[in-house]
MIDOSE-1310 file (N, C-alpha, C; in nm, 2 decimals, decimal comma, always signed):
residues 106
mprv	+0,11/-0,08/+0,00/+0,00/-0,04/-0,02/+0,10/+0,11/+0,06; +0,09/+0,26/-0,05/+0,11/+0,31/-0,07/+0,13/+0,41/+0,03; +0,28/+0,47/+0,06/+0,26/+0,59/+0,16/+0,16/+0,74/+0,12; +0,15/+0,79/+0,19/+0,03/+0,89/+0,22/+0,08/+0,98/+0,27
faig	+0,09/+1,15/+0,28/+0,17/+1,25/+0,30/+0,14/+1,38/+0,30; +0,04/+1,40/+0,38/+0,05/+1,61/+0,35/+0,15/+1,72/+0,46; +0,16/+1,78/+0,37/+0,29/+1,91/+0,43/+0,27/+2,00/+0,37; +0,23/+2,15/+0,48/+0,16/+2,22/+0,49/+0,16/+2,30/+0,59
lrdd	+0,08/+2,41/+0,67/+0,09/+2,48/+0,71/-0,04/+2,42/+0,77; -0,06/+2,41/+0,93/-0,07/+2,36/+1,09/-0,24/+2,30/+0,98; -0,29/+2,42/+1,00/-0,42/+2,42/+1,03/-0,51/+2,41/+0,87; -0,45/+2,40/+0,78/-0,45/+2,30/+0,64/-0,47/+2,16/+0,64
impf	-0,34/+2,13/+0,69/-0,31/+1,93/+0,72/-0,36/+1,89/+0,80; -0,36/+1,94/+0,92/-0,42/+1,85/+1,03/-0,59/+1,76/+0,97; -0,71/+1,81/+0,89/-0,78/+1,73/+0,89/-0,75/+1,59/+0,88; -0,65/+1,58/+0,76/-0,59/+1,46/+0,69/-0,51/+1,38/+0,78
ravg	-0,50/+1,40/+0,93/-0,41/+1,34/+1,05/-0,52/+1,25/+1,09; -0,65/+1,26/+1,09/-0,76/+1,18/+1,14/-0,74/+1,11/+1,04; -0,74/+1,13/+0,90/-0,77/+1,00/+0,83/-0,63/+0,93/+0,83; -0,57/+0,92/+0,89/-0,42/+0,81/+0,86/-0,31/+0,85/+0,82
veti	-0,37/+0,94/+0,75/-0,24/+1,05/+0,65/-0,12/+1,06/+0,74; +0,05/+1,07/+0,74/+0,17/+1,12/+0,79/+0,16/+1,24/+0,70; +0,16/+1,36/+0,81/+0,18/+1,50/+0,82/+0,33/+1,56/+0,85; +0,34/+1,67/+0,75/+0,47/+1,77/+0,82/+0,41/+1,91/+0,82
mved	+0,38/+1,91/+0,94/+0,40/+2,09/+0,94/+0,55/+2,18/+0,93; +0,46/+2,24/+0,84/+0,56/+2,34/+0,83/+0,51/+2,51/+0,84; +0,62/+2,54/+0,86/+0,61/+2,67/+0,90/+0,61/+2,80/+0,78; +0,69/+2,81/+0,69/+0,70/+2,78/+0,57/+0,73/+2,74/+0,45
aaea	+0,74/+2,80/+0,34/+0,79/+2,71/+0,29/+0,98/+2,69/+0,25; +1,04/+2,79/+0,34/+1,16/+2,75/+0,37/+1,20/+2,62/+0,41; +1,08/+2,63/+0,50/+1,14/+2,47/+0,63/+1,08/+2,33/+0,53; +1,04/+2,39/+0,45/+0,92/+2,24/+0,35/+1,08/+2,24/+0,26
vndf	+1,14/+2,25/+0,25/+1,30/+2,23/+0,19/+1,34/+2,14/+0,21; +1,40/+2,15/+0,36/+1,42/+2,04/+0,38/+1,38/+1,90/+0,39; +1,21/+1,84/+0,47/+1,12/+1,77/+0,43/+1,09/+1,72/+0,29; +1,12/+1,79/+0,21/+1,12/+1,75/+0,07/+1,32/+1,59/+0,04
delq	+1,36/+1,73/+0,07/+1,49/+1,67/+0,03/+1,43/+1,47/+0,18; +1,41/+1,46/+0,26/+1,40/+1,37/+0,33/+1,31/+1,28/+0,26; +1,20/+1,37/+0,22/+1,10/+1,24/+0,13/+1,17/+1,19/-0,04; +1,26/+1,31/-0,05/+1,34/+1,15/-0,17/+1,41/+1,05/-0,10
kide	+1,43/+1,03/+0,04/+1,44/+0,89/+0,05/+1,40/+0,83/+0,04; +1,30/+0,80/-0,01/+1,12/+0,72/+0,06/+1,16/+0,64/-0,12; +1,15/+0,45/-0,05/+1,23/+0,42/-0,20/+1,08/+0,34/-0,26; +0,94/+0,37/-0,13/+0,80/+0,28/-0,18/+0,74/+0,36/-0,26
pcll	+0,56/+0,34/-0,28/+0,56/+0,39/-0,39/+0,47/+0,52/-0,25; +0,42/+0,68/-0,35/+0,38/+0,76/-0,21/+0,28/+0,82/-0,33; +0,25/+0,90/-0,19/+0,14/+0,98/-0,30/+0,15/+1,17/-0,17; +0,21/+1,25/-0,25/+0,24/+1,41/-0,12/+0,14/+1,49/-0,14
mvse	+0,10/+1,54/-0,08/-0,03/+1,64/-0,08/+0,01/+1,75/-0,06; +0,03/+1,88/-0,09/+0,05/+1,96/-0,06/-0,01/+2,09/-0,08; +0,00/+2,17/+0,03/-0,14/+2,28/+0,05/-0,04/+2,37/-0,03; -0,14/+2,45/-0,10/-0,14/+2,53/-0,21/+0,02/+2,70/-0,18
dvar	-0,01/+2,74/-0,04/+0,13/+2,79/+0,02/+0,26/+2,73/-0,03; +0,27/+2,63/+0,01/+0,40/+2,55/+0,04/+0,44/+2,54/-0,16; +0,36/+2,47/-0,22/+0,34/+2,44/-0,36/+0,39/+2,54/-0,45; +0,30/+2,65/-0,42/+0,33/+2,76/-0,48/+0,47/+2,79/-0,51
ecay	+0,59/+2,81/-0,36/+0,71/+2,84/-0,38/+0,85/+2,74/-0,35; +0,81/+2,56/-0,39/+0,86/+2,50/-0,41/+0,85/+2,43/-0,54; +0,82/+2,46/-0,61/+0,81/+2,41/-0,74/+0,87/+2,30/-0,73; +1,01/+2,37/-0,75/+1,11/+2,30/-0,84/+1,14/+2,16/-0,75
eier	+1,11/+2,16/-0,56/+1,15/+2,02/-0,49/+1,06/+1,97/-0,49; +0,96/+1,99/-0,59/+0,77/+1,93/-0,63/+0,83/+1,80/-0,71; +0,83/+1,88/-0,85/+0,92/+1,81/-1,03/+1,03/+1,76/-0,97; +1,14/+1,81/-0,87/+1,22/+1,66/-0,85/+1,16/+1,54/-0,74
frag	+1,10/+1,57/-0,68/+0,99/+1,45/-0,62/+0,92/+1,38/-0,66; +0,89/+1,45/-0,78/+0,77/+1,39/-0,88/+0,86/+1,28/-1,00; +0,96/+1,35/-0,99/+1,06/+1,21/-1,13/+1,09/+1,10/-1,06; +1,08/+1,06/-0,96/+1,10/+0,93/-0,88/+0,99/+0,83/-0,92
khra	+1,03/+0,70/-0,90/+0,90/+0,63/-0,97/+0,77/+0,58/-0,92; +0,67/+0,56/-0,92/+0,51/+0,53/-0,86/+0,52/+0,66/-0,74; +0,58/+0,81/-0,74/+0,54/+0,87/-0,66/+0,43/+0,98/-0,76; +0,30/+1,02/-0,68/+0,23/+1,14/-0,71/+0,17/+1,29/-0,60
vvai	+0,17/+1,39/-0,67/+0,17/+1,52/-0,57/+0,11/+1,61/-0,65; +0,02/+1,64/-0,55/-0,14/+1,65/-0,56/-0,15/+1,79/-0,47; -0,16/+1,93/-0,48/-0,16/+2,07/-0,46/-0,33/+2,04/-0,39; -0,32/+2,12/-0,24/-0,45/+2,10/-0,20/-0,53/+2,28/-0,16
galg	-0,59/+2,28/-0,15/-0,65/+2,42/-0,09/-0,63/+2,44/+0,05; -0,57/+2,60/+0,04/-0,53/+2,62/+0,18/-0,70/+2,70/+0,26; -0,73/+2,61/+0,37/-0,82/+2,70/+0,45/-0,88/+2,85/+0,49; -0,94/+2,89/+0,43/-1,01/+3,00/+0,50/-0,92/+3,15/+0,43
rksg	-0,91/+3,03/+0,30/-0,82/+3,17/+0,25/-0,84/+3,14/+0,04; -0,85/+3,26/+0,01/-0,85/+3,25/-0,10/-0,82/+3,21/-0,21; -0,76/+3,09/-0,28/-0,70/+3,08/-0,42/-0,74/+3,04/-0,50; -0,68/+2,99/-0,62/-0,70/+2,99/-0,76/-0,64/+2,85/-0,81
atla	-0,52/+2,82/-0,76/-0,39/+2,75/-0,82/-0,50/+2,63/-0,82; -0,51/+2,53/-0,70/-0,57/+2,41/-0,73/-0,64/+2,42/-0,80; -0,78/+2,52/-0,81/-0,91/+2,51/-0,94/-0,85/+2,52/-1,02; -0,77/+2,57/-1,11/-0,70/+2,59/-1,25/-0,67/+2,53/-1,27
airs	-0,58/+2,45/-1,12/-0,50/+2,26/-1,21/-0,62/+2,18/-1,21; -0,75/+2,18/-1,15/-0,79/+2,10/-1,20/-0,88/+2,07/-1,29; -0,92/+2,20/-1,32/-0,96/+2,24/-1,47/-0,90/+2,23/-1,58; -0,81/+2,22/-1,57/-0,73/+2,21/-1,72/-0,66/+2,11/-1,70
mvar	-0,65/+1,95/-1,60/-0,67/+1,79/-1,64/-0,81/+1,80/-1,70; -0,94/+1,83/-1,64/-1,05/+1,82/-1,67/-1,08/+1,81/-1,85; -1,06/+1,94/-1,87/-1,02/+2,02/-1,99/-0,93/+1,92/-2,12; -0,82/+1,89/-2,06/-0,74/+1,78/-2,14/-0,75/+1,64/-2,14
slgv	-0,83/+1,63/-2,03/-0,90/+1,43/-2,02/-1,05/+1,45/-2,09; -1,11/+1,50/-2,12/-1,22/+1,53/-2,20/-1,23/+1,57/-2,35; -1,13/+1,72/-2,30/-1,15/+1,75/-2,45/-1,23/+1,91/-2,40; -1,32/+1,88/-2,34/-1,38/+2,04/-2,28/-1,42/+2,06/-2,14
dllg	-1,36/+2,24/-2,19/-1,40/+2,24/-2,03/-1,49/+2,29/-1,97; -1,55/+2,17/-1,88/-1,66/+2,18/-1,81/-1,67/+2,27/-1,67; -1,57/+2,22/-1,65/-1,57/+2,37/-1,52/-1,52/+2,55/-1,56; -1,56/+2,59/-1,70/-1,62/+2,69/-1,74/-1,46/+2,77/-1,68
kk	-1,48/+2,89/-1,70/-1,37/+2,96/-1,76/-1,41/+3,10/-1,65; -1,32/+3,18/-1,55/-1,37/+3,29/-1,50/-1,44/+3,40/-1,52
């Protein structure tokens, strides 16, 4: 079974701990860089959920992590903060897979 991690600000990732996800709490993106280095050492399949705030600042580390075998990275929206990066990524994936933009443009 793949390991599942969530990395981000405490309030954004705490709900995932309730369902058994391994959580990595960081204060800012600079702190997350060290955690990405540790995650690179994992050889088994894993899913990494990253809060939007961290994902925006750690694009290079995320791409490096994705390059490994059997790894997936998903951005998760931040609680209580308006953002559109996750919705834009989902809209793009839906449009690419179905050939039509079902979620519509803003």
